[in-house]
SEMARLO-108344 format. One line per field, with one value per atom (N, C-alpha, C): atom name; residue number from 1; x, z, y. Coordinates in Angstrom, 1 decimal. Example, Ala and Ser with C-alpha at 12.3 -4.5 7.8 and 13.67 -1.06 7.14 Angstrom:
2
at: N | CA | C | N | CA | C
i: 1 | 1 | 1 | 2 | 2 | 2
px: 13.2 | 12.3 | 13.2 | 12.8 | 13.7 | 12.9
pz: 7.8 | 7.8 | 7.8 | 7.1 | 7.1 | 7.9
py: -5.7 | -4.5 | -3.3 | -2.2 | -1.1 | 0.0
END
This chain:
110
at: N | CA | C | N | CA | C | N | CA | C | N | CA | C | N | CA | C | N | CA | C | N | CA | C | N | CA | C | N | CA | C | N | CA | C | N | CA | C | N | CA | C | N | CA | C | N | CA | C | N | CA | C | N | CA | C | N | CA | C | N | CA | C | N | CA | C | N | CA | C | N | CA | C | N | CA | C | N | CA | C | N | CA | C | N | CA | C | N | CA | C | N | CA | C | N | CA | C | N | CA | C | N | CA | C | N | CA | C | N | CA | C | N | CA | C | N | CA | C | N | CA | C | N | CA | C | N | CA | C | N | CA | C | N | CA | C | N | CA | C | N | CA | C | N | CA | C | N | CA | C | N | CA | C | N | CA | C | N | CA | C | N | CA | C | N | CA | C | N | CA | C | N | CA | C | N | CA | C | N | CA | C | N | CA | C | N | CA | C | N | CA | C | N | CA | C | N | CA | C | N | CA | C | N | CA | C | N | CA | C | N | CA | C | N | CA | C | N | CA | C | N | CA | C | N | CA | C | N | CA | C | N | CA | C | N | CA | C | N | CA | C | N | CA | C | N | CA | C | N | CA | C | N | CA | C | N | CA | C | N | CA | C | N | CA | C | N | CA | C | N | CA | C | N | CA | C | N | CA | C | N | CA | C | N | CA | C | N | CA | C | N | CA | C | N | CA | C | N | CA | C | N | CA | C | N | CA | C | N | CA | C | N | CA | C | N | CA | C | N | CA | C | N | CA | C | N | CA | C | N | CA | C | N | CA | C | N | CA | C | N | CA | C | N | CA | C | N | CA | C | N | CA | C | N | CA | C | N | CA | C | N | CA | C | N | CA | C | N | CA | C | N | CA | C | N | CA | C | N | CA | C | N | CA | C
i: 1 | 1 | 1 | 2 | 2 | 2 | 3 | 3 | 3 | 4 | 4 | 4 | 5 | 5 | 5 | 6 | 6 | 6 | 7 | 7 | 7 | 8 | 8 | 8 | 9 | 9 | 9 | 10 | 10 | 10 | 11 | 11 | 11 | 12 | 12 | 12 | 13 | 13 | 13 | 14 | 14 | 14 | 15 | 15 | 15 | 16 | 16 | 16 | 17 | 17 | 17 | 18 | 18 | 18 | 19 | 19 | 19 | 20 | 20 | 20 | 21 | 21 | 21 | 22 | 22 | 22 | 23 | 23 | 23 | 24 | 24 | 24 | 25 | 25 | 25 | 26 | 26 | 26 | 27 | 27 | 27 | 28 | 28 | 28 | 29 | 29 | 29 | 30 | 30 | 30 | 31 | 31 | 31 | 32 | 32 | 32 | 33 | 33 | 33 | 34 | 34 | 34 | 35 | 35 | 35 | 36 | 36 | 36 | 37 | 37 | 37 | 38 | 38 | 38 | 39 | 39 | 39 | 40 | 40 | 40 | 41 | 41 | 41 | 42 | 42 | 42 | 43 | 43 | 43 | 44 | 44 | 44 | 45 | 45 | 45 | 46 | 46 | 46 | 47 | 47 | 47 | 48 | 48 | 48 | 49 | 49 | 49 | 50 | 50 | 50 | 51 | 51 | 51 | 52 | 52 | 52 | 53 | 53 | 53 | 54 | 54 | 54 | 55 | 55 | 55 | 56 | 56 | 56 | 57 | 57 | 57 | 58 | 58 | 58 | 59 | 59 | 59 | 60 | 60 | 60 | 61 | 61 | 61 | 62 | 62 | 62 | 63 | 63 | 63 | 64 | 64 | 64 | 65 | 65 | 65 | 66 | 66 | 66 | 67 | 67 | 67 | 68 | 68 | 68 | 69 | 69 | 69 | 70 | 70 | 70 | 71 | 71 | 71 | 72 | 72 | 72 | 73 | 73 | 73 | 74 | 74 | 74 | 75 | 75 | 75 | 76 | 76 | 76 | 77 | 77 | 77 | 78 | 78 | 78 | 79 | 79 | 79 | 80 | 80 | 80 | 81 | 81 | 81 | 82 | 82 | 82 | 83 | 83 | 83 | 84 | 84 | 84 | 85 | 85 | 85 | 86 | 86 | 86 | 87 | 87 | 87 | 88 | 88 | 88 | 89 | 89 | 89 | 90 | 90 | 90 | 91 | 91 | 91 | 92 | 92 | 92 | 93 | 93 | 93 | 94 | 94 | 94 | 95 | 95 | 95 | 96 | 96 | 96 | 97 | 97 | 97 | 98 | 98 | 98 | 99 | 99 | 99 | 100 | 100 | 100 | 101 | 101 | 101 | 102 | 102 | 102 | 103 | 103 | 103 | 104 | 104 | 104 | 105 | 105 | 105 | 106 | 106 | 106 | 107 | 107 | 107 | 108 | 108 | 108 | 109 | 109 | 109 | 110 | 110 | 110
px: -46.4 | -47.3 | -47.1 | -45.8 | -45.5 | -46.1 | -46.1 | -46.7 | -48.2 | -48.9 | -50.3 | -50.5 | -49.7 | -49.8 | -49.6 | -48.7 | -48.4 | -48.9 | -49.8 | -50.3 | -50.9 | -51.7 | -52.4 | -51.4 | -50.4 | -49.3 | -48.6 | -48.4 | -47.7 | -48.6 | -49.9 | -50.8 | -50.6 | -50.5 | -50.3 | -49.0 | -47.9 | -46.6 | -46.4 | -47.0 | -46.8 | -47.8 | -49.0 | -50.0 | -50.9 | -50.8 | -51.7 | -53.1 | -54.1 | -55.5 | -55.8 | -57.0 | -57.4 | -58.4 | -58.5 | -59.3 | -58.4 | -58.9 | -58.2 | -56.9 | -56.9 | -55.6 | -54.6 | -55.1 | -54.2 | -53.6 | -54.5 | -54.0 | -53.0 | -53.2 | -52.2 | -50.9 | -51.1 | -49.9 | -49.0 | -49.7 | -49.0 | -48.4 | -49.1 | -48.6 | -47.3 | -47.3 | -46.1 | -44.9 | -45.3 | -44.3 | -43.7 | -44.6 | -44.2 | -43.3 | -43.7 | -42.9 | -41.4 | -41.3 | -40.0 | -39.2 | -39.9 | -39.2 | -38.9 | -39.8 | -39.6 | -39.4 | -39.7 | -39.6 | -40.5 | -41.6 | -42.4 | -43.2 | -43.2 | -44.0 | -45.5 | -46.0 | -47.4 | -47.8 | -46.9 | -47.2 | -47.4 | -46.6 | -46.8 | -48.1 | -48.4 | -49.7 | -50.9 | -50.9 | -52.0 | -52.0 | -50.8 | -50.8 | -51.4 | -51.0 | -51.5 | -53.0 | -53.5 | -54.9 | -55.7 | -55.2 | -55.8 | -55.9 | -54.8 | -54.8 | -55.8 | -55.8 | -56.8 | -58.2 | -58.5 | -59.9 | -60.3 | -59.4 | -59.6 | -59.8 | -59.0 | -59.0 | -60.4 | -60.9 | -62.2 | -63.4 | -63.3 | -64.5 | -64.6 | -63.4 | -63.4 | -62.2 | -62.1 | -60.8 | -60.5 | -61.5 | -61.3 | -60.4 | -60.4 | -59.6 | -58.1 | -57.7 | -56.3 | -55.3 | -55.5 | -54.5 | -54.1 | -55.1 | -54.9 | -54.2 | -54.6 | -54.0 | -52.6 | -52.2 | -50.8 | -50.0 | -50.6 | -49.8 | -49.5 | -50.5 | -50.3 | -49.3 | -49.3 | -48.3 | -46.9 | -46.8 | -45.4 | -44.9 | -45.8 | -45.4 | -45.0 | -45.8 | -45.6 | -44.2 | -44.0 | -42.7 | -41.5 | -41.6 | -40.5 | -40.3 | -41.4 | -41.3 | -40.7 | -41.1 | -40.5 | -39.0 | -38.6 | -37.1 | -36.3 | -36.9 | -36.1 | -36.2 | -37.3 | -37.5 | -36.6 | -36.3 | -35.7 | -36.7 | -36.2 | -37.2 | -38.2 | -39.5 | -40.5 | -40.7 | -40.4 | -40.6 | -39.7 | -38.6 | -37.6 | -37.9 | -39.0 | -39.3 | -40.0 | -39.7 | -40.4 | -41.4 | -42.5 | -43.5 | -44.0 | -44.2 | -44.9 | -44.0 | -42.7 | -41.9 | -41.7 | -42.3 | -42.1 | -43.4 | -44.5 | -45.8 | -45.7 | -44.8 | -44.7 | -44.2 | -43.5 | -43.0 | -44.1 | -43.9 | -45.0 | -44.9 | -45.9 | -46.0 | -44.9 | -44.7 | -43.7 | -42.3 | -42.1 | -40.8 | -40.5 | -41.5 | -41.3 | -41.0 | -41.8 | -41.6 | -40.2 | -39.7 | -38.4 | -37.3 | -37.5 | -36.5 | -36.4 | -37.5 | -37.6 | -37.4 | -37.2 | -37.0 | -38.3 | -39.4 | -40.7 | -41.1 | -40.5 | -40.7 | -42.0 | -42.6 | -43.9 | -44.0 | -43.0 | -43.0 | -43.0 | -42.6 | -42.6 | -43.9 | -44.8 | -46.1 | -47.1 | -47.6 | -48.7 | -50.0 | -50.9 | -52.3 | -52.9 | -53.5 | -54.1 | -55.6 | -56.3 | -57.8 | -58.5 | -59.6 | -60.4 | -61.3
pz: -19.4 | -18.7 | -17.2 | -16.8 | -15.4 | -14.8 | -15.6 | -15.1 | -14.8 | -15.7 | -15.5 | -14.3 | -14.1 | -13.0 | -11.6 | -11.6 | -10.3 | -10.1 | -11.0 | -10.9 | -9.6 | -9.0 | -7.7 | -6.6 | -6.7 | -5.7 | -5.7 | -6.9 | -7.0 | -6.3 | -6.5 | -5.8 | -4.3 | -3.7 | -2.3 | -1.8 | -2.5 | -2.2 | -2.2 | -3.3 | -3.5 | -2.7 | -2.4 | -1.7 | -2.6 | -4.0 | -4.9 | -4.9 | -4.9 | -4.9 | -6.3 | -6.5 | -7.8 | -8.5 | -8.0 | -8.8 | -9.9 | -10.8 | -11.9 | -11.6 | -10.6 | -10.2 | -9.7 | -8.9 | -8.4 | -9.5 | -10.4 | -11.5 | -12.4 | -12.6 | -13.4 | -12.6 | -11.2 | -10.4 | -10.5 | -10.4 | -10.6 | -12.0 | -13.0 | -14.3 | -14.5 | -13.8 | -13.8 | -13.1 | -12.0 | -11.3 | -12.2 | -12.9 | -13.9 | -15.0 | -15.5 | -16.5 | -16.0 | -14.8 | -14.2 | -14.0 | -13.8 | -13.5 | -14.8 | -15.7 | -16.9 | -18.2 | -18.3 | -19.6 | -20.7 | -20.4 | -21.4 | -22.1 | -23.4 | -24.2 | -23.9 | -23.6 | -23.3 | -22.0 | -21.1 | -19.9 | -20.3 | -21.2 | -21.7 | -22.4 | -23.2 | -24.0 | -23.0 | -22.0 | -21.0 | -20.2 | -19.8 | -19.1 | -19.9 | -21.2 | -22.0 | -22.2 | -22.4 | -22.6 | -21.4 | -20.2 | -18.9 | -18.7 | -19.1 | -19.0 | -19.9 | -21.2 | -22.1 | -21.7 | -21.3 | -20.8 | -19.6 | -18.7 | -17.5 | -18.0 | -18.9 | -19.4 | -20.0 | -20.8 | -21.5 | -20.6 | -19.7 | -18.9 | -17.5 | -16.8 | -15.4 | -15.2 | -15.9 | -15.7 | -14.3 | -13.5 | -12.1 | -11.3 | -11.9 | -11.2 | -11.6 | -12.6 | -13.1 | -12.0 | -11.0 | -10.0 | -9.2 | -8.8 | -8.1 | -9.0 | -10.2 | -11.2 | -11.4 | -11.6 | -11.8 | -10.5 | -9.4 | -8.1 | -8.1 | -8.4 | -8.4 | -9.4 | -10.6 | -11.6 | -11.2 | -10.7 | -10.3 | -9.1 | -8.2 | -7.0 | -7.5 | -8.4 | -8.9 | -9.6 | -10.4 | -11.2 | -10.2 | -9.3 | -8.3 | -7.5 | -7.1 | -6.3 | -7.1 | -8.3 | -9.2 | -9.5 | -9.5 | -9.7 | -8.5 | -7.3 | -6.1 | -5.6 | -6.0 | -5.5 | -6.2 | -5.6 | -6.2 | -7.2 | -8.2 | -9.3 | -8.7 | -8.9 | -8.5 | -9.4 | -10.7 | -11.6 | -11.4 | -10.7 | -10.4 | -9.2 | -8.5 | -7.2 | -7.4 | -6.6 | -6.7 | -5.5 | -5.7 | -4.6 | -4.2 | -5.1 | -4.8 | -4.0 | -3.8 | -3.0 | -1.6 | -1.3 | 0.0 | 0.5 | 0.5 | 1.0 | 2.5 | 3.2 | 4.6 | 5.0 | 4.1 | 4.3 | 4.4 | 5.5 | 5.7 | 4.6 | 4.5 | 3.6 | 4.0 | 5.3 | 5.8 | 5.4 | 5.6 | 5.2 | 3.7 | 2.9 | 1.4 | 1.1 | 1.7 | 1.4 | 1.9 | 3.0 | 3.5 | 2.6 | 2.2 | 1.3 | -0.1 | -0.5 | -1.9 | -1.9 | -0.8 | -0.7 | -0.8 | -0.5 | -0.5 | 1.0 | 1.7 | 3.1 | 3.4 | 4.5 | 4.9 | 4.8 | 5.2 | 5.1 | 3.7 | 2.7 | 1.3 | 0.6 | 1.3 | 0.8 | 1.3 | 0.4 | 0.8 | 0.9 | 1.6 | 1.7 | 0.4 | -0.3 | -1.6 | -1.4 | -1.0 | -0.8 | -2.1 | -2.1 | -3.3 | -3.6
py: -20.0 | -20.8 | -20.7 | -20.5 | -20.4 | -19.1 | -18.1 | -16.8 | -17.0 | -17.7 | -17.9 | -18.8 | -19.8 | -20.8 | -20.1 | -19.1 | -18.5 | -17.1 | -16.6 | -15.3 | -14.9 | -15.8 | -15.6 | -15.5 | -16.3 | -16.3 | -14.9 | -14.4 | -13.1 | -12.0 | -12.1 | -11.2 | -11.3 | -12.5 | -12.6 | -12.1 | -12.4 | -12.0 | -10.5 | -9.9 | -8.4 | -7.6 | -8.1 | -7.4 | -6.6 | -6.8 | -6.1 | -6.8 | -6.0 | -6.6 | -7.0 | -7.6 | -8.1 | -7.1 | -5.9 | -4.9 | -4.4 | -3.5 | -3.1 | -2.4 | -1.6 | -0.9 | -1.9 | -2.9 | -3.9 | -4.8 | -5.2 | -6.0 | -5.2 | -4.0 | -3.2 | -2.9 | -2.8 | -2.7 | -3.9 | -5.1 | -6.3 | -6.5 | -6.0 | -6.1 | -5.3 | -4.1 | -3.3 | -4.0 | -4.7 | -5.5 | -6.6 | -7.2 | -8.3 | -7.7 | -6.5 | -5.8 | -5.6 | -5.1 | -4.8 | -6.1 | -7.2 | -8.5 | -9.3 | -9.2 | -10.1 | -9.4 | -8.1 | -7.3 | -7.9 | -8.6 | -9.2 | -8.1 | -8.0 | -7.0 | -7.1 | -8.3 | -8.4 | -7.6 | -7.5 | -6.7 | -5.2 | -4.7 | -3.3 | -3.2 | -4.1 | -4.1 | -4.0 | -4.9 | -4.9 | -3.6 | -3.1 | -1.8 | -0.7 | -0.6 | 0.5 | 0.3 | -0.9 | -1.2 | -0.8 | -1.1 | -0.8 | 0.7 | 1.4 | 2.9 | 3.5 | 3.0 | 3.6 | 3.4 | 2.2 | 1.9 | 2.8 | 2.9 | 3.8 | 5.2 | 5.7 | 7.1 | 7.4 | 6.4 | 6.6 | 6.3 | 5.4 | 5.0 | 5.6 | 5.7 | 6.2 | 7.1 | 8.2 | 9.0 | 9.5 | 9.5 | 9.9 | 8.9 | 7.6 | 6.6 | 6.6 | 7.5 | 7.5 | 7.8 | 8.7 | 8.9 | 7.6 | 6.9 | 5.6 | 4.6 | 4.6 | 3.7 | 4.0 | 5.2 | 5.6 | 5.3 | 5.5 | 5.2 | 3.7 | 2.9 | 1.4 | 0.9 | 1.5 | 1.2 | 1.5 | 2.8 | 3.2 | 2.3 | 2.1 | 1.2 | -0.2 | -0.7 | -2.1 | -2.2 | -1.2 | -1.2 | -1.1 | -0.2 | 0.0 | -1.2 | -1.8 | -3.1 | -4.2 | -4.3 | -5.3 | -5.1 | -3.9 | -3.6 | -4.0 | -3.9 | -4.1 | -5.6 | -6.3 | -7.6 | -8.7 | -9.8 | -10.9 | -11.5 | -12.2 | -12.7 | -13.7 | -13.4 | -14.2 | -15.4 | -15.2 | -16.3 | -17.5 | -17.2 | -18.3 | -19.1 | -18.7 | -19.4 | -20.7 | -21.7 | -23.0 | -23.1 | -22.3 | -22.2 | -23.6 | -24.5 | -25.7 | -26.7 | -26.4 | -27.2 | -26.7 | -25.5 | -24.8 | -24.2 | -25.0 | -24.5 | -24.2 | -24.9 | -24.6 | -23.3 | -22.6 | -21.3 | -20.2 | -19.4 | -18.4 | -17.2 | -16.5 | -15.3 | -14.3 | -14.1 | -13.1 | -13.6 | -14.9 | -15.5 | -15.3 | -15.6 | -15.4 | -13.9 | -13.0 | -11.6 | -11.1 | -11.5 | -11.2 | -11.7 | -13.0 | -13.6 | -13.0 | -12.5 | -11.9 | -10.4 | -9.8 | -8.4 | -7.6 | -8.2 | -7.5 | -7.4 | -6.4 | -6.3 | -5.7 | -6.0 | -5.5 | -4.0 | -3.3 | -1.8 | -1.3 | -2.1 | -1.7 | -2.0 | -2.8 | -3.1 | -2.2 | -1.4 | -0.4 | -1.2 | -0.6 | -1.2 | -0.8 | -1.8 | -1.6 | -1.8 | -0.7 | -0.8 | -1.0 | -1.8 | -2.0 | -0.8
END
């Protein structure tokens, strides 16, 4: 339940967009952080759908997945954060505290 509640916050903190590539990049980040089997299922589903419908998008998709997984491995656990008790903290402060520094966040164009 907590993952669903904070999903949009994870997008903001990590810098992943809400397009297919960004969603799968964030799902790879989640996999690195939580090891949830559902993350694997959604990643595989997204890859298969892209392979069959828009194979030209695979390079961008792979880049986002690799980046998400690597970022998830290096960052402090996002699931453990109590976002709702620290709304006054800036995005930059959160990113620095969690090890998601601005230079490690690539621009994720839509």
